[in-house]
Structures are given as C-alpha cells and as structure tokens.
N, C-alpha and C positions, 0 to 999 in steps of 0.2 A: 301272435302280431307283436313285433318290441315294433317299443316307439316312445313316449314320452309321454308322462300326464302332467293333463293342464296344472297342478303343484309344478314340478319337476321343472316345466317351463318357468313360472311364474316366481319359485326359488330363481332362476338363471336370473330374468331379467332383473331381478330386483338388486343382488346382488354384483352384478354388471354397471347400475344405476349409483349402490356405494360410492365400488370402487372408480368410475367416470368422474363423482363428484370431488372424492379424494384429489386424485390425481388434477384434477381442475386448478384445485385451489392449493395446490403444490405448486402449480405453474402460473400459477395466474397474476401470483405475488410477486413481479421478479427485485423485489430489495434486496433478499436470501441470495439471493446472485450477485448484484451488484455489490454486497459490501463482502462477500465473499471472495469475489475478484481483484477488492480493490486492495485489500487483505494481500492477495498474492502477490498485485502488483507492488505494494508500497513494500515488503518484503524483500523485493527481484534486486528495487531498487538499488537496498538498503547492503542488497549483498553483490549488488558491483559496484559498487562507493569503495569496497572492501576488498576487493576481488583486483579496483583496479589501485588503487594505494600500494598493495601488492606484489602487483605485475611492474609497475611502473615507479616504485620507489619513492612515494611520493604521499604528504598529505594528499586525502580526499574529501571532500563535505560534504555534506547530504544536507538542505535543507528542511526543516523538516518541524512543517505548521498544518494546521486542521485543516489547512485547504488544500494539500500539496507536499508532494515531495520530490525533489533534487538534484543534481548530482553537481558537481562545479572542483572548479581546480583555486576556488580562494573561497572562504569565508561570508556563509553569506549568498552569495553569489551575485555579486553585486555592478559585471559588465560583462563584454562580450569579450574581452578577454581573456577574465578569469572560463568562460566557457568556452569557448573554441574545442581548447584543447579536449574535454570532456563532451564534446559533441558526438561524439559514437553510440552513444545508444540511439532510441528514439522512446513517442508516447504512441497514447491510443488515438490523440488526431480527433477526441472528443469537443464539441462543443465548450466545455469545461473547459479540458484542458488547453485548449487554442485560448482558452481569454486566459489563463493560470502561467503556462509556461509560454512568459512577454518578457524580452528584453531590448532594451533601447525600441521599445513600444512595437516591437512586434513580435511576432509567437513564433518560435523557431520547433522548428516539426524532425531533428534528430536529437534532438536534446533528451537527455534518462529521464526525465522528468513528466507527472502527471498530480491532476486535480482532484478532486474528492468527486465521485460519478454526480455523485446527488445530494439536496438537503433530507437524507431523507439516510444517510448516512455518517455517521460523527466518530470522531477520532479521538477519545483521552491519551493521557500518561496516567500510568500506576501512582506520579510522582506530579507535583505541579513544579516546573523546567523550566533553566529556561531553553536549554534543547529541545525543545517542543510547545509550539505556542509562537505567534505573529514574530517575525524574523529568526524567529529559532536551525541552529543548527547545532549539528556535532561531524568528528572526524574521524578517518582511520589512520593513524602514524604508513607507516613501510611496514610494519611487517601486519598491521587486519588489527591492531587493536584501536578497541575506538576511545571519543577523547570526547568532554566537555567544549562544551564554544569556548571556556573563559580558562583554559588549560596549554600546555605549553607540553613539545615531545618530550615525553620523557618521563613525565608528573600525571599519570594520569588519575583527578576523580569521579571519573566517569560512576555509576553506581550502577546496576541493570536496570535495562530499561521495558514495559510491555507498553504494546501498546495497543489498546482496545478498540477494537473497527465495531457500530453497536449500528440493527440497522431493525428496526421495531424485535423480532426475539432472537436476531441475531445476533449470535455476536464472535468475534474472529477476533486471536491474538497474536501478533510479533511480538514476539519478546529478545531482545540484543542484552549480549551475556560483557558484564563491564567488563574483566582481563582478557578472554580471549575475543573477544564482538564475536560469539556465533552470531550466526540467526536465525532465529525458532521460531 
C-alpha cells in the first residue's frame, strides 16, 4: 500500500509553517520596499534632469533635500515660471508628495518631483554639502556634467555624491559621479 507516513506528513507541515512564517515576515515589513522604491524614484529624477539638460542644451536643476527631490530650470525651484517648462514629468501623487511638491501654495501633479514616502526612510549624503540639505540643489550643464549650487558653468567643483537611503535594515545608494554625471 503506497502513501505517506505520519512522520512524513508532519515534516511537510512543519516545513510549510517555517516557510510561511519567513514569507509573511518578508512581506509584512514594507519599509524595505518603500526604501528601494524611493531610491529608484530619486535616481530616475536625477537621470531625467541630466537627460533634459542634454536634450535642451541648458542648465537643469535638481532640488535635493532629505524630504524630496524635484527638477526645475532655476536654482532652488523658486517660482512657477522656473517650473513651467520642467513640468513634463510626473510624480506619485502620494500624500507626502502632495504636501512636498507645492509651488505658490498649490500641489503640481505634472511636476517631476517626489517626496520621501514616510518617516521610516532617511536619506543622507556621504559628506556634508550644500547640494543636499534644506534648500539644497545642484545642476547639470548642457553636456550632462554636474555642478555644485555655487558653481558656474565651465567651472565645476562637484565631487562624487553618494546618497544613502536607509530604512530599518534596508540600505540603497544612489551615486552621482563628478566628471560625467553618471547616475547609478
């Protein structure tokens, strides 16, 4: 007579329970997914700014703060005129983004702008620098080279910037190379 013994059956149930517990723990903690998603969004925003600078042959600025990232055509994204031409992008429309991507008191849905998804995700830079922090920004020239906020085109003092996105035990990095502006 063919079949399973009681020991085999109990062993299968125990293994299924262990695998189910591991799977649940992995998917119940969504902070690692939020962290990776936000790092990918920030990388996409920075790459978009560089490509926009190259295709339009002009400086394109990236507002880079621990609370979010945005693209515009004037340093620090000061007004609607600076944003109007850069509004070819989009954002997630999350509640955090709706609160961060505001210009003139109104949320702009077609702005390439994204806010930190929640307070469990933190973003830090490899060094203390004015390009990353409250009101921080950097820009790309028409050749896609990065510049610090205080630089002028043709005279860059930009050094490699490594942004680290951390949430719990999950860590992701976005690097912007100094000479080429390569974002990875």
